[in-house]
C-alpha positions as CSV (number, residue, x, y, z in Angstrom):
1,X,-3.1,-3.2,14.2
2,X,-1.3,-4.9,17.2
3,X,2.4,-6.2,15.7
4,X,4.1,-4.1,17.9
5,X,5.1,-3.0,21.4
6,X,3.5,0.6,21.2
7,X,0.2,-0.3,19.4
8,X,0.0,-3.2,22.2
9,X,0.7,-0.7,24.9
10,X,-2.4,1.2,23.8
11,X,-4.4,-1.4,23.6
12,X,-3.5,-3.1,27.4
13,X,-4.1,0.4,28.8
14,X,-7.3,1.1,27.0
15,X,-8.4,-2.3,28.8
16,X,-7.2,-1.6,32.3
17,X,-9.2,1.6,32.3
18,X,-12.4,0.3,30.7
19,X,-11.9,2.3,27.3
20,X,-13.6,0.6,24.6
21,X,-10.8,0.4,22.1
22,X,-11.4,-1.1,18.5
23,X,-8.5,-3.2,16.3
24,X,-8.3,-2.4,12.9
25,X,-5.8,-3.0,10.1
26,X,-5.2,-4.0,6.6
27,X,-4.2,-7.7,7.5
28,X,-6.2,-10.4,6.3
29,X,-6.1,-14.4,6.2
30,X,-4.9,-14.7,2.6
31,X,-1.3,-14.1,3.6
32,X,-1.3,-15.8,6.9
33,X,1.2,-18.9,6.0
34,X,4.0,-18.4,8.1
35,X,6.4,-21.1,9.0
36,X,6.0,-23.0,12.6
37,X,8.2,-20.6,14.7
38,X,6.9,-17.2,13.3
39,X,3.3,-18.4,13.2
40,X,3.8,-19.4,17.2
41,X,5.0,-16.2,17.8
42,X,2.4,-14.5,15.9
43,X,-0.5,-16.2,17.8
44,X,1.2,-15.4,21.0
45,X,1.2,-11.5,20.0
46,X,-2.3,-11.2,18.0
47,X,-4.1,-13.4,20.1
48,X,-3.3,-10.9,22.9
49,X,-3.8,-8.0,21.0
50,X,-7.3,-9.1,19.8
51,X,-8.2,-10.2,23.1
52,X,-7.6,-7.2,24.6
53,X,-9.5,-4.9,22.3
54,X,-13.2,-4.5,22.9
55,X,-14.4,-5.0,19.3
56,X,-13.1,-5.6,15.8
57,X,-12.8,-3.1,12.7
58,X,-11.5,-5.4,9.6
59,X,-11.3,-4.3,6.0
60,X,-13.1,-7.0,4.5
61,X,-14.2,-10.6,5.0
62,X,-11.0,-12.0,4.8
63,X,-9.7,-9.5,7.5
64,X,-12.2,-10.7,9.9
65,X,-11.6,-14.5,9.5
66,X,-7.9,-13.6,10.6
67,X,-9.0,-11.8,13.3
68,X,-11.5,-14.5,14.4
69,X,-8.6,-17.1,14.0
70,X,-6.6,-14.9,17.1
71,X,-9.4,-15.3,19.1
72,X,-11.8,-12.6,18.0
73,X,-15.0,-14.6,17.1
74,X,-17.5,-13.5,19.8
75,X,-16.5,-9.7,19.8
76,X,-18.7,-6.9,18.2
77,X,-17.3,-6.4,14.6
78,X,-17.8,-3.4,12.4
79,X,-16.7,-3.7,8.7
80,X,-14.2,-0.8,8.1
81,X,-12.7,-0.9,4.2
82,X,-9.5,1.3,3.7
83,X,-11.2,3.1,0.5
84,X,-9.9,6.5,-0.9
85,X,-12.2,9.1,-2.2
86,X,-12.9,7.1,-5.3
87,X,-14.8,10.2,-7.0
88,X,-11.5,12.2,-6.8
89,X,-9.7,9.5,-8.9
90,X,-12.5,9.3,-11.3
91,X,-13.2,12.9,-11.8
92,X,-9.9,14.4,-11.1
93,X,-9.7,18.0,-11.1
94,X,-7.8,19.8,-14.0
95,X,-6.0,22.0,-11.7
96,X,-4.6,19.0,-9.9
97,X,-3.4,17.5,-13.4
98,X,-2.0,20.4,-14.3
99,X,0.3,21.1,-11.2
100,X,1.5,17.7,-11.4
101,X,2.1,17.9,-15.4
102,X,4.5,20.9,-14.4
103,X,5.9,19.4,-11.3
104,X,6.9,16.2,-12.8
105,X,7.3,17.4,-16.5
106,X,4.9,14.7,-17.7
107,X,4.5,15.7,-21.1
108,X,1.2,15.2,-22.7
109,X,2.3,13.2,-25.7
110,X,3.9,10.5,-23.9
111,X,1.9,7.2,-22.3
112,X,3.2,6.0,-19.1
113,X,3.3,2.8,-16.7
114,X,2.4,3.9,-12.8
115,X,3.7,2.1,-9.8
116,X,2.4,3.2,-6.3
117,X,3.6,1.8,-3.0
118,X,6.2,1.8,-0.7
119,X,9.2,0.8,-1.9
120,X,10.1,-2.1,0.3
121,X,10.8,-5.8,-0.9
122,X,7.5,-7.3,-0.7
123,X,6.1,-4.5,-3.3
124,X,8.7,-5.5,-5.5
125,X,9.5,-1.9,-7.0
126,X,12.9,-3.6,-8.3
127,X,10.4,-6.2,-10.5
128,X,8.9,-3.0,-12.2
129,X,12.1,-1.6,-13.0
130,X,13.6,-4.5,-14.8
131,X,10.5,-5.2,-16.4
132,X,10.0,-1.8,-18.0
133,X,14.0,-1.8,-18.8
134,X,13.2,-5.4,-20.8
135,X,10.6,-3.5,-23.1
136,X,11.8,-0.1,-23.1
137,X,13.8,-0.1,-26.3
138,X,10.6,-1.6,-27.8
139,X,8.1,0.9,-26.7
140,X,10.3,4.1,-27.2
141,X,6.6,6.3,-26.8
142,X,6.7,5.0,-23.0
143,X,7.9,6.1,-19.9
144,X,7.4,4.8,-16.2
145,X,6.4,7.4,-13.0
146,X,7.5,5.5,-9.8
147,X,5.1,6.9,-6.5
148,X,6.3,6.2,-3.1
149,X,9.6,6.0,-1.1
150,X,11.2,3.6,1.5
151,X,13.9,1.9,2.1
152,X,14.4,0.2,-1.3
153,X,14.2,3.4,-3.5
154,X,17.8,4.4,-3.7
155,X,18.8,1.0,-4.3
156,X,16.0,0.6,-7.3
157,X,16.7,3.9,-8.7
158,X,20.1,3.4,-9.0
159,X,19.4,0.2,-10.9
160,X,17.5,2.2,-13.9
161,X,20.1,1.9,-17.0
162,X,21.4,5.0,-17.8
163,X,19.5,5.3,-21.2
164,X,16.4,5.0,-19.5
165,X,17.1,7.5,-16.6
166,X,15.3,10.5,-18.1
167,X,12.4,8.3,-19.0
168,X,11.5,7.2,-15.1
169,X,10.1,10.0,-12.8
170,X,10.2,9.5,-9.3
171,X,7.6,11.4,-7.4
172,X,8.6,10.5,-3.8
173,X,5.7,9.7,-1.2
174,X,2.5,12.0,-1.7
175,X,0.0,12.3,1.0
176,X,-2.3,14.7,-0.9
177,X,-4.8,12.4,-2.4
178,X,-5.2,15.3,-5.3
179,X,-1.8,15.0,-6.2
180,X,-1.7,11.4,-6.6
181,X,-5.2,11.3,-8.4
182,X,-3.0,13.9,-10.6
183,X,-0.5,11.7,-11.3
184,X,-2.7,8.7,-12.0
185,X,-5.0,10.6,-14.5
186,X,-1.7,11.0,-16.6
187,X,-1.2,7.2,-16.6
188,X,-2.4,4.6,-18.8
189,X,-1.3,1.3,-17.3
190,X,-1.0,0.6,-13.5
191,X,1.3,-2.1,-12.3
192,X,1.0,-3.9,-9.1
193,X,3.9,-6.6,-9.0
194,X,3.7,-7.0,-5.3
195,X,4.4,-10.4,-3.6
196,X,1.5,-10.2,-1.0
197,X,-1.2,-7.6,-1.0
198,X,-3.4,-7.3,2.4
199,X,-5.5,-5.1,0.7
200,X,-4.3,-3.0,-2.3
201,X,-5.7,0.1,-1.6
202,X,-3.8,1.4,-5.0
203,X,-6.2,-0.7,-7.0
204,X,-9.2,0.4,-5.5
């Protein structure tokens, strides 16, 4: 990416020393619809960052279109999709399932909805909890699993009605893909309520 000072400095440093540096990120043109001032500021930053990059490594065609919009047309481009180990999720090791079952007390007789994202406004963890609270009494066999962490976690966790607190599991952030796969394997429905998704790796 090139949306902060640190990464812009890296791009500039590499350019000044003749070191090829490729620009990647899960941004794309579908969410590039800002108000005039923000659009102008973004253009100033991204146009410079893309210009300093030797080449582009977008996640997909919409990512490439965004980088072309900000001056990348004509630069070498290598598609670089952000994809997890899908085999791990399709064929989850039994030990990963058993480990997460014990760690989070995921009883096999229950059914589960899973949310997996950073706990921030655009990902709408608040909407997941509100929706679950609205239907939970009608679906007593269902629970909710919240995977992730972030600035909204405390507030969203506090919003769970007292009668439902033992039906909502908060796992925190996991950088161990096997653990995430183990949790997914014990859930029945995934919910993705984001206002915007640049890539949507959790769906992949």
